[in-house]
C-alpha positions in Angstrom: -2.6 19.7 -4.8 -2.1 16.3 -3.1 1.5 16.7 -2.2 1.9 13.3 -0.7 0.5 11.5 -3.8 2.6 13.5 -6.2 5.8 13.0 -4.1 5.2 9.2 -3.8 4.6 8.7 -7.5 7.5 10.9 -8.5 9.8 9.0 -6.1 8.6 5.7 -7.5 9.3 6.8 -11.0 12.7 8.2 -10.1 13.7 5.0 -8.3 12.6 2.9 -11.2 14.7 4.9 -13.6 17.7 4.6 -11.4 17.1 0.8 -11.2 16.9 0.5 -14.9 20.3 2.3 -15.2 21.9 0.2 -12.5 20.6 -3.1 -13.8 22.8 -6.0 -12.6 25.2 -3.6 -10.9 23.2 -3.8 -7.7 24.3 -6.9 -5.8 22.0 -9.4 -4.0 23.6 -8.4 -0.7 22.6 -4.7 -1.2 19.1 -5.8 -2.4 18.6 -7.9 0.7 19.8 -5.1 3.1 17.6 -2.5 1.5 14.6 -4.7 1.6 15.1 -5.5 5.3 15.5 -1.8 6.1 12.3 -1.0 4.3 10.5 -3.6 6.3 11.8 -2.1 9.6 10.7 1.4 8.4 7.2 0.0 7.7 7.1 -1.5 11.2 8.0 1.8 12.8 5.4 3.7 10.6 2.8 1.2 11.7 3.5 1.6 15.4 3.3 5.4 15.1 -0.1 5.3 13.4 -1.5 2.7 15.8 -0.8 5.1 18.7 -3.3 7.6 17.2 -6.2 5.3 18.1 -9.4 6.7 19.7 -11.3 3.4 20.4 -9.0 0.4 20.1 -11.9 -2.0 20.4 -13.6 -0.5 17.3 -10.3 -0.6 15.4 -9.6 -4.3 16.2 -13.2 -5.2 15.4 -12.8 -3.4 12.0 -9.7 -5.4 11.3 -11.3 -8.8 12.2 -14.4 -8.2 10.2 -12.4 -6.7 7.3 -10.1 -9.7 7.3 -13.1 -12.1 7.2 -14.7 -10.1 4.3 -11.4 -10.0 2.4 -10.8 -13.7 2.9 -14.3 -14.6 1.9 -13.9 -12.6 -1.3 -10.4 -13.9 -1.8 -9.4 -10.3 -2.5 -5.7 -10.9 -2.8 -6.1 -13.8 -5.2 -8.5 -11.7 -7.3 -6.1 -8.8 -7.5 -3.2 -11.1 -8.3 -5.2 -12.7 -11.1 -6.3 -9.4 -12.5 -2.8 -7.9 -12.3 -1.3 -10.9 -14.2 -4.0 -10.6 -16.9 -3.3 -6.8 -17.3 0.4 -7.2 -17.5 0.1 -10.1 -19.9 -2.0 -8.1 -22.3 0.3 -5.1 -21.9 3.2 -7.2 -22.9 1.5 -9.2 -25.7 4.0 -10.4 -28.2 6.7 -10.5 -25.6 8.7 -13.6 -24.9 8.3 -13.1 -21.1 7.5 -16.3 -19.2 4.9 -16.8 -16.5 7.4 -16.3 -13.7 8.3 -12.9 -15.1 4.6 -11.9 -15.4 4.0 -12.9 -11.8 6.9 -10.8 -10.6 5.7 -7.8 -12.4 2.2 -8.2 -11.2 3.5 -8.5 -7.6 5.2 -5.1 -8.1 2.0 -3.6 -9.5 0.1 -4.8 -6.5 2.8 -3.4 -4.2 2.7 0.1 -5.8 -1.1 0.3 -6.4 -2.9 -1.8 -3.8 -0.7 -1.7 -0.8 -2.4 -1.0 2.6 -0.1 1.9 3.4 -0.6 3.5 0.0 -4.4 3.3 0.2 -4.3 4.6 3.8 -2.0 7.4 2.8 -4.2 8.5 -0.2 -7.4 8.4 1.8 -5.8 10.1 4.8 -4.5 13.0 2.6 -8.0 13.4 1.1 -9.6 13.5 4.5 -7.1 15.6 6.5 -4.9 17.2 4.0 -1.9 15.5 5.7 0.3 13.9 3.1 3.1 13.0 5.5 2.4 9.2 5.3 2.9 9.2 1.5 5.9 11.5 1.7 7.5 9.0 4.1 6.4 6.1 2.0 8.0 7.8 -1.0 11.4 7.0 0.4 10.5 3.3 0.7 8.9 3.2 -2.8 11.9 4.9 -4.4 14.3 2.2 -3.0 11.8 -0.6 -3.8 11.3 0.6 -7.4 15.1 0.8 -7.8 15.5 -2.8 -6.8 12.7 -4.2 -8.9 13.6 -2.2 -12.0 17.2 -3.5 -11.7 15.8 -7.0 -11.8 12.8 -6.6 -14.2 13.7 -3.8 -16.4 11.9 -1.0 -18.2 8.3 -2.1 -17.5 8.6 -0.9 -13.9 8.5 2.8 -14.6 5.3 2.2 -16.6 3.6 1.0 -13.4 3.6 4.6 -12.1 0.6 5.3 -14.4 -1.9 2.9 -12.7 -0.4 4.0 -9.4 -1.2 7.6 -9.7 -4.7 6.7 -11.1 -5.6 4.6 -8.1 -4.2 7.1 -5.6 -6.1 10.1 -7.2 -9.3 8.0 -7.3 -9.0 7.3 -3.5 -8.1 11.0 -2.9 -11.3 12.1 -4.8 -13.5 9.6 -2.9 -12.2 10.7 0.5 -12.7 14.4 -0.4 -16.3 13.7 -1.2 -17.1 12.0 2.1 -14.9 14.2 4.3 -17.9 16.3 5.6 -19.3 13.2 7.2 -16.1 12.1 8.9 -15.3 12.9 12.6 -11.9 13.2 14.3 -12.7 10.0 16.2 -13.3 8.1 13.0 -10.1 9.4 11.5 -8.1 8.3 14.6 -9.5 4.8 14.4 -9.0 4.7 10.7 -5.3 5.7 11.3 -5.0 2.8 13.8 -6.3 0.3 11.3 -4.0 1.7 8.6 -1.1 1.4 11.1 -1.9 -2.3 11.7 -2.0 -3.0 8.0 1.3 -1.1 7.6 2.8 -3.1 10.4 1.7 -6.3 8.8 3.3 -5.2 5.5 6.5 -4.6 7.4 6.4 -8.1 8.8 6.1 -9.5 5.3 9.0 -7.4 4.0 11.3 -8.5 6.8 10.1 -12.1 6.3 9.1 -12.4 9.9 5.7 -13.4 8.9 5.3 -14.2 5.2 1.9 -15.9 5.0 -0.2 -12.9 5.9 -2.4 -11.8 3.0 -2.2 -8.0 3.4 -4.6 -7.3 0.6 -7.4 -9.2 2.3 -7.2 -6.7 5.2 -8.0 -3.7 3.0 -11.8 -3.8 3.6 -11.0 -3.0 7.2 -10.0 0.6 6.2 -13.6 1.2 5.0 -15.2 -0.6 7.9 -13.2 1.4 10.4 -15.3 4.5 9.7 -18.7 2.8 10.2 -17.7 0.7 13.3 -15.9 3.7 14.9 -19.0 5.8 14.5 -21.3 3.1 15.8 -19.1 2.4 18.7 -18.9 6.1 19.7 -22.6 6.5 19.3 -23.8 3.5 21.2 -21.0 2.7 23.7 -19.1 6.0 23.9 
């Protein structure tokens, strides 16, 4: 049983229900404070994960190549476009305007395609350690509460694609785990930490123009480049 995945999804769902109940009762001051605290927490999580690195050069190379691939594919733009299309179809017949659809799609991306979530699901499948997602569950609970207070009852529904994506990643990682070495996992953790750190910079609005989704290919490349670096350079 993937404890981290179940905990994260349940926390997201619970937070969204609380947000729906609170509605406009949550002031902008509290929303801003909670958002900044989540950003700081993501920064700390990222630093802790980066310290697990085995070969920093391989991790940095993975990040650079992954960013180039993601930028070339315009991964963030494609996911944004797909999310808007799905949400628009899901809400057909609704009077929701384009701005509302964009907001909901942004939340969908945050819950289903965030770098920390992908890293956490893959890491739990590879190592059995769900602590990353358990910690992330606290952040997602607060985030879901804020967004549900603003956007309403559609936010709890986003837990369905979230659990589907996470379980898919968990299944894939379990399938390839016999071929993964501790060194590869360490460098994978480092790359995941850098992406988490980047997400924290966006949440705290220190650096808002970083396209975090374009960095996701680096998580996959980390395994190959770490193995190659260890084999040929040591």
